C-alpha positions in Angstrom: 51.3 7.0 -12.7 50.9 6.8 -8.9 48.5 9.3 -7.4 50.2 12.0 -5.3 48.9 13.9 -2.2 50.3 17.0 -0.7 50.2 17.1 3.1 50.4 20.5 4.8 52.0 20.6 8.2 52.1 23.4 10.9 55.0 22.4 13.1 55.5 19.3 15.4 53.3 18.7 18.4 49.7 19.0 19.3 49.9 22.3 21.3 51.9 24.4 18.9 52.2 22.5 15.7 50.7 19.6 13.8 49.2 16.7 15.8 51.7 13.9 15.5 49.4 10.9 15.6 47.0 12.5 13.1 49.9 13.2 10.7 51.4 9.8 11.1 48.1 8.0 10.6 47.5 10.1 7.5 50.9 9.2 6.0 50.4 5.5 7.0 47.1 5.2 5.3 48.3 6.9 2.1 51.2 4.5 2.0 49.0 1.5 2.7 46.9 2.5 -0.3 49.9 2.9 -2.5 49.4 6.7 -2.8 52.5 8.9 -3.0 52.7 12.0 -0.8 55.0 14.9 0.0 54.9 17.2 3.0 55.0 21.0 3.0 55.1 23.6 5.7 55.5 27.4 5.8 59.0 28.7 6.4 58.0 31.1 9.2 58.5 31.4 12.9 56.0 29.7 15.2 53.4 31.8 17.1 55.0 30.5 20.3 56.6 27.3 21.7 54.7 25.1 24.2 56.4 22.9 26.7 54.4 19.7 26.0 55.2 18.3 29.4 53.7 21.2 31.3 51.5 22.7 28.5 52.9 26.1 29.3 54.5 28.6 27.0 58.3 28.2 26.8 59.2 31.9 27.4 62.0 33.2 25.3 62.1 30.2 23.0 61.4 30.4 19.3 61.2 27.7 16.6 60.7 27.6 12.8 57.5 25.9 11.5 59.3 24.3 8.5 62.2 23.0 10.6 59.8 21.6 13.2 57.6 20.0 10.6 60.7 18.3 9.2 60.8 16.3 12.4 57.5 14.7 11.4 58.4 14.3 7.8 61.8 12.7 8.6 63.4 15.6 6.7 61.5 15.0 3.5 59.6 18.3 3.3 59.6 21.5 1.2 58.5 25.0 1.9 54.8 25.7 1.4 55.7 28.3 -1.2 56.9 25.5 -3.5 53.6 23.6 -3.4 52.1 23.5 -7.0 48.7 22.0 -7.3 49.5 20.8 -10.8 51.8 18.2 -9.3 49.3 16.7 -6.9 45.9 15.0 -7.1 44.7 16.1 -3.6 45.8 17.8 -0.4 45.3 16.9 3.2 45.8 19.2 6.3 46.1 17.3 9.7 45.1 19.1 12.8 46.9 20.4 15.9 47.0 23.8 17.5 49.6 24.9 14.9 46.7 25.2 12.5 45.1 27.7 14.8 48.3 29.5 15.7 50.7 29.2 12.7 48.5 28.6 9.6 45.9 31.1 11.0 45.2 33.1 14.1 42.0 31.2 15.0 43.3 30.5 18.5 43.2 34.2 19.4 40.8 35.7 16.8 38.0 33.0 16.6 35.6 34.0 13.8 37.6 37.1 13.1 40.4 34.7 12.0 42.8 35.5 9.2 44.6 32.7 7.3 48.2 32.6 6.3 48.4 34.1 2.8 50.9 31.4 1.7 48.3 28.8 2.6 45.6 30.6 0.6 47.9 30.8 -2.4 48.9 27.2 -2.2 45.3 25.9 -2.2 43.9 28.1 -5.0 44.9 25.5 -7.7 43.3 22.6 -5.8 40.0 24.6 -5.5 40.0 25.7 -9.1 40.7 22.3 -10.4 38.2 20.6 -8.1 40.9 18.4 -6.6 39.9 16.8 -3.2 40.8 18.6 0.0 40.9 16.7 3.3 41.0 18.4 6.7 40.9 16.9 10.2 40.6 17.9 13.9 40.7 21.8 14.1 41.8 22.4 10.5 38.2 22.5 9.1 37.8 25.9 10.7 40.0 27.2 7.8 37.5 26.2 5.2 35.3 29.3 5.1 38.3 31.6 4.8 40.2 29.4 2.4 37.5 28.0 0.1 34.4 30.1 0.6 30.9 30.1 2.2 28.4 27.3 2.4 30.8 24.3 2.5 29.9 21.5 4.9 32.6 20.5 7.4 32.9 19.0 10.9 35.0 19.3 14.0 32.8 16.9 15.9 30.4 18.6 18.2 32.4 21.4 19.9 29.8 24.3 20.2 32.4 27.2 20.3 34.3 26.0 17.2 31.2 25.0 15.3 29.7 28.4 16.1 32.7 30.2 14.8 32.6 28.1 11.6 28.9 29.2 11.1 29.7 32.8 11.9 32.3 32.8 9.1 29.8 31.4 6.6 30.6 27.7 6.9 28.1 24.9 7.4 29.0 22.7 10.4 27.7 19.1 10.7 27.9 17.2 13.9 29.9 14.0 13.5 31.1 11.0 15.6 34.8 10.5 16.0 34.9 7.5 13.7 33.0 9.1 10.8 33.5 11.7 8.1 31.6 14.6 6.5 31.8 14.8 2.7 30.8 17.9 0.7 30.7 16.4 -2.7 30.0 19.6 -4.5 33.1 21.3 -3.1 35.2 18.1 -2.9 36.0 18.6 0.8 36.3 15.8 3.3 36.6 16.3 7.1 36.7 14.2 10.3 36.9 15.2 14.0 40.0 13.1 14.9 41.4 14.4 18.2 38.7 17.0 18.6 36.8 13.9 20.0 39.2 11.0 20.1 40.2 9.6 23.5 42.4 6.9 22.0 44.6 6.6 18.9 42.5 3.8 17.5 39.4 6.1 17.5 41.3 8.8 15.6 42.6 6.2 13.2 39.1 5.0 12.2 38.0 8.4 11.1 41.3 9.4 9.5 41.5 6.2 7.5 38.0 6.8 6.3 39.0 10.3 5.2 42.0 9.1 3.3 40.0 6.3 1.8 37.4 8.8 0.5 40.0 11.1 -0.8 41.5 8.2 -2.7 38.1 7.4 -4.2 37.6 11.0 -5.2 41.0 11.1 -7.0 39.9 8.2 -9.3 
C-alpha cells in the first residue's frame, strides 16, 4: 500500500496562514516520490487577516483557517479534528505566520506560548507510535510544547526564535537553508526554509531533503 502523509495547514499566506511556496513544495515532493498525502487544518477563526500587499492588518475582516487552507489544498482538505494517526505514516507541518498565530500564540507570547489543543491531540498518535514528524520554517518552535523537552530542531540561525526554543526546553541547532536537522531518537526532521531562504530554489532544496528523509524513515 502507498505510504500516506498528513500535512497540517494554518491558513493561506505567509503573514497570516501557511507559507504557500513551502506547502506547494512539500506536496510536490511527496507526489514526485509516489507518496500519498492529505491536508488538514483547524476549523477555527484566524487570529487576524493580513493584507499581503501592504503587510498590514485588514481591520474588521475575519476568515476561517480551514476555509483558507482549502485554497492551498484545492478543496481536498479535512478538519484537523478528523486526523487519525493510525491512517498515516508521517506528518508534516509547513511554516508561515499562521503557525505562530493560529496553531499557537508564539507570535505574541514567545516562550510563554500555548499550542492549539486540537493540534496536540492530533499529534499524540504520531508521537506514541514513533512515526516521523517534519516541520519547517517557524513551525519547529512548536516542538517543545507538542513533543517534549530535549528534541533537536532548527529554524536556521534566528537568535530570538532559537532562544525561545531553548527557553521552552528544546535543543536548537543552527542550520543552513539547504540542509536539515534530524533527531533520530524522537523521529523529528526540521529545515529553515523561508526563515533563511531568499529564493524559492533555496527553500526547495531543504524542503526536498526533509521530505526525502521522512520518506526514508517511513520505510
